[in-house]
N, C-alpha and C positions, 0 to 999 in steps of 0.2 A: 812229521806231524802231522804224514796223512795216514798212517799206519792208527793213530790211535787214534781220531777220528772216525774211521772205516772200524776201526770197536766198540767204540762208540756208537755208533749210528748201527753199527746191527743186532744192540739189544743184549748182544751176549757181559753181563757182568758178573763169570763167574770169576773166582780169582788168579785162578792159574794164567790166565788171556791179560789179566792186565800185567800182574806177579814177571809177564815173559815179553811183554814187548819193550822192544830196544827204545831208549833217552834219545831223545836230541841232544846235540851239543850245544843245539842253541834253539831261542824260539822267541817271537816276537810280545812286542809288550809296546806298554803304551808307558811314553817318557816325559823326564823334563831333563837339562842338561846343567850342569851346575856353573858351564861358563856364560849361561845363560841368566844369571841372576838380575842381572843390570837389564833385559833387554826393556821394561813399561819404567825407567826410572822417567821421573818426572811427571807421568799422568796419572793423572785422577783413576779411579779405583773403578770407572765404571770405564771408562774407556783402555782397559789391558781386556788385551784379548786373547781368550784362551787355543784360540790354532793357533795361531804366531810361537805356544812355544809348548803345546801337546804331538809330538815325534811319535812315529809310529816306527820301535826297531831293533833290529835281529838285537837276542843278548846273550850273552855267554849263563847256562843251565851253573844254577848253584853248585853246592856240597849238603849235601840234607845231613840234617839234624838229629840227634838224641829228640826222641817230642815233637818232632816234626812228620806234616805229609808233604807229597807232589801230588798237587791235583789237576788234573784238565780239566781247563776254564770251554767252560760252556756259551758263559756271557757271564754277564756284569753291569753294572748301574752305572748313574754318573749322582752322585752326594758334592756337599756343600763345599767340603773340604779337601774333592780333589781341584774345585774352584780353586779354591784359597792354594793350594800347591803351582796352580799353571800361571799364576797374575804374582807369585811371591809373596804374596802377604798371606798372617801381619808379619813373618818372618820366610825366607827359603827354608823348604824341611830340609837344605843340606844340614844344617844344620842339628833337628834332630836322631841324621843320621849318624854326623861326625861323633856327635858324641853317644847316643849306641853302640858304634862301634866301636871305641871304647872298654866297653863295659865285660868283655868275653872274649877268646876265639872265635866263638862261633857268631858272636855279633858283627864281628869285622868284616865280616858279607857283605851289609849295608852298606858300609861307606865307601861308594862308587861316585865317582863319576855321570853319573844318570839315576834317577829316580823312577821303578816301576810303580805305578801308581796303581791308586783304585780302594778301594773298601767294603766291598760286595764280589760273590762268585754263584755260581753253578755249575757243578762238574763233578767229574769220579776220580775215587782216587785212584793213585797210577804207584804209589810209592808211601813205606812209609820209613822214618828213621830207627833212630835201637832204641827199644825200653817203650814201643806203642803194641797196647794190647786192643785197647774194641774197636779197634779202626783197621777197615784189611784193603788193599787194589780192589777194583769195582763197586765198590758200596757208591753209592750216587751222594751226592753232600752238599751244602751251602753252608757255605761260612758265615759267621760272624767277628768284627773286626777288633778284640780287644786284644792282646798279644800284650800278657804279664808272667813272668819271671815266677815267683810265687817262691824267693828266697829269706823275703823279709817278713816278719809277725805279724804288721800291719795288714797285709792284702787275705790275709787269713781267714778274720772275720769278713768282708763286703774285698772284692778283685781288684774294686776299682778303684783303691786305695794304697794298692800293690804300690809303692815307691820308682819299680821300674813298669809300670802300665804304661803302656802305649800303643795306640792306635794305627792298626795293624797297614798296609800302601798309601798309609798318611807321613809314621812318626817311626812306622821301618818301610821295608825296601822289597820288593817282590808280589806288588800289592794283584788283583782281580781282574787290572784290565791290561786282561797278555792272554796267552793261551795255552800257559802253562803257569800257575803261584800258589810257593811253599807258604804254612800254614805253621804255627803250632798245632795239634791234635785236638786240644779243646776251647780249638774255635768252631771243631767240626758239625755238625746239626746234620738230622736225615733232609733231604729231598723232597717236599710235599707230595705225592704221587699225581696228585691231578692238576701238576702245574706245567708249562713247557719252562725253557731253561730261563728265559728271558723273564718270562713270569718271577719264576722259583730262585735270580739272584736279583728278584731290586728292591723287594723288603728290611730283608737283612739290615743295614747298619738305621731306618727311621724306623721300622718298623721296633728295635730292642730299642733302640733311645727313646721312644712317644712309650714304651710299656715302664722304665724304668721313671722317666719322665712325670706321671703322668699315675700308676699304677698302684705300682710296687711303694713299701714303704719306705723305700732309701729316695722317693721322688715324695708325689703329693697325697698318695692313701687314697685315691680318690674311691668315695662313694658312692650307694644305689641316692638319688635327690641331690647330689647335687650340682651346682651352676658351673660351666664351668666357656670361659672363656678362650677362642681356640683362633692363634692368628694363625692366616694363614692355609690357610683351614683345609684349601681344597690341593696345595702341593705335599711334595716329599716325607715335611713331620707331619703339620695338621693336615690331613686325609688321612692320616693314621688314630693317629691323638683323637680328631671327631670319631671314628667307626670304632672307638674302645669307649669312648663315650654312653654311646650309644649301646654299646652292645653288654656298657656293665649301669645301666641306670640310670644314667645321668645326665643331662639337658646339657646341648653344644650350642652354645655359642659364636659360627662360624663366621670370622672377619675374613674377609677377602678385595679383591682388586676389579673385578670386574664384573658382569651379569654373567655371562658363560661362567665360571669360576662358582660363581651362587648357583649357579640351576649344577652344578657338578655338587656339591652341600644338600645339596636337596636331595639329589639323586641319590645318594647315601642314605634316606632319612632324618636330612638335618634340615629343624622347622624355621632354626628362627637366626637372621642373614644377617650379615650387617656388608655392604657393602662403602669401603669406604673412600674410594675417588668418584664416586656417582651422591656422594651423598659430602663431600670436600671437608673431609678432615686433613682438617693438616696442626698437626701436635706440637710445629713449632711456626715460630712466623719469623725467624733468617736463623742460620747455618748455627747461631749462638743463643737463643731464647726462645724460654719453651711458651705455650701460650695455655697457658692452663683453665681459660675458658673453652677452650674443644676438652680438652680434658673431661668435665661438669660436663659439657653438648654428648661427649659421650657415653658419662657415663648414665645422663638422660636416657640415652636410646636403647644400653643396654636392657633399665629397666620396664621402657617402656614395650620389648620383648617380651622379659621374663614375667608380666604381671608383679614387678616393683623388689626386687632381686637381685640381689648383686654378685656378681662370678665368688662361688668361693674358690675356685680354682682358675688363674692365668694363667693358661700353657704359652710362655714365653719364649721367643725365640727370631723376631728379630735385631730387637738392644735396645742402638741408642734411639731409633726414631723415637721407639712406642713405649718407651722401659716404662717412663713420666708418663703417662699414662694408664699402665698395667699398676701400677700401684697405686696411683687413687683409686680403679675402677674395684681392684680388690674388694669381698665387703670385709669391714670390720671382722678381727679373729683369721680372714683368709689366706690365702695361701698364693707363691708369685714364683714358678720354678722357670729357673730357665738355665737351658740349654746350649744354646749361639747368641752369635751379636751380629748379622747378615747386614746391619742397617750400619755399623758403629760398633764401639769394645768400649766407650769411656760413656757410662750410663750416666748419667744424672734423674735425679728424680725432689721431689719436695718430702727429704724424709719428716715431716710432723704427720704427713699421713700413715708414715710406714709404722713411726713407733705410737703415737698417741692411740694409735684404733688397732694394739698390737697385732698386725699384721706380720706375714713373715718370707723372706724372701729363701730359696732352695736352690741352689746351684744342685744344676743333674749333667751328669755329664756319659755319654754309650748309658751300660748295661752291664753288670757283669756275666758272668755264663747263667747262670741259672737263671736269669731275668731273663735274657736272650734263648739261651735253650723254652719257655714258658711262650713266649713270642711266637717264639715260633713254631709252637705245640699247638699255637689259635692259630693260628694260618694251617697249619695242616690239616686240622677239623674244620675250618671252613667257615670259624666264629669270624677270622678276620681276613680281607682279599688282598692282591697284589690294587694296587696303584698304576699300574702303568700306563703310559698314554701312546709310548710314539719306539721304538728300537731301531739303533742307527747301526752303519756297523763296523766295526772296528778302524775304517780310514778313516767315518766321520766323529771320530772323538771328538775333537776341536771342536765343529757344529754343536753337540750334546753337549757340550759345559759349559760353549755361549749361552747355546738356550738356558740353560739353570743358573747360569749370569746375569742374562737381562734380566730374566722372569717371565720367559718369554713360553715355558710347560706347564704345564697343568702334572698333578700326583711322580711319577718315578722314569727319569729319561734310560730304558736299556740301552745297553752296547752289546750286539753279537760278536762274540773272538771266537771261541772253537767249530763253530754250530753256523752250516755254510747257509741256511736261515730261520727264521722266526717259525714260530710253532710244535719244534720237535720237545722229544721227553715226556711228553703226558701218558703214565704207566695204565693210570686208575682213569678209564676215560666216564665209567658210570656217576663215578664220584663228582667227578668236570660235570659232566650237563647239570648235577643240578646244585649246581656254583657257576654256571654260563653266564648269565648274566651278569653276575654281582664280580666277579673276574674281567669280562671286558666295559664296564664302567665309565674305568678312563680314555678308551681310546678313539682314538678319533677326535680329543678335544683340544 
């Protein structure tokens, strides 16, 4: 691994150099173990600690399949799917690997007693499998996390509808929280040259998810002038949704949980911010009963900020805790678009406010390759910026996931894998200088 690291740090990107590098028999990766799936049995979700279940192990390097690339990973990032994996909720990811392993000879590689996790990366291509034309060893890349087979007709209009669609590093093995990773080459995208490795690794999953959810015709299809309610507006997903709303001429109403998070949203350019803890919103009067009076109070607060307008779009991802309020506050004919349920999957809402007011609920899950490519291009062009707040060493990944699990973070949390330190990997310093303030906005928050 040291030879690979040295080659990358040298700046040499010739195909011959990387094609000639010997590959190690093993590499270090962040794993969960199949024999620990009952580790947290009997504990509440909040009390399950990723620091106990995430390990850094030496694992064998798998065979490369046709259409795949082996990438030397310089940095990765924490997403909520890694938290779910680490606490074995809502199900153990080993069920995903077992089912995938039954689909083909190459898929059998994924069904292992350990799961190398992680759905983001920035790094350099080392090898490509048979049949690969577009990508070569030595190219600097980031990866989106859609793994898709495309053998069924359903996937050819929108690859997210493919029956064999999976999220790499969550529903497949050999993920990005590792020194090496295996991806399909149609997951690869160019690394933005003005970003460090850890900055470039951090947008992938959340930026693409927010793009489809908010901008794409497959999601809410946001337009100029829309009022967009963004839950968790300083977090991993919300920070990108807030940037997109502002860049697209919409008006974000940012919902956060602390004054520091409110300040972050204002620094992005958002003017309308609700600190729901400071204003005391309690949408549930007890664990089984919602309080519609709080929905109404929340809706009145939104109208107060917007000059009487209700949200055209509600950018939903907390799930159970907020979904009733989201359905209520969306304008007549408005859209609630949801991509996650970090506070619980069993949503409850008053359907009268949906059907009688002609509102729509849209489910949105990650993004297809085109959407991910467009989202990455926004970063490359400096229209959207990373929201990286803190970077950990790979040995500290349990703490990084714990911080995300307990909502102790802002924006995105990065993890260095092969990169020996933060701040490396920039090849366009002039472009970086033009955007440096925006790139650093979430740091030390």
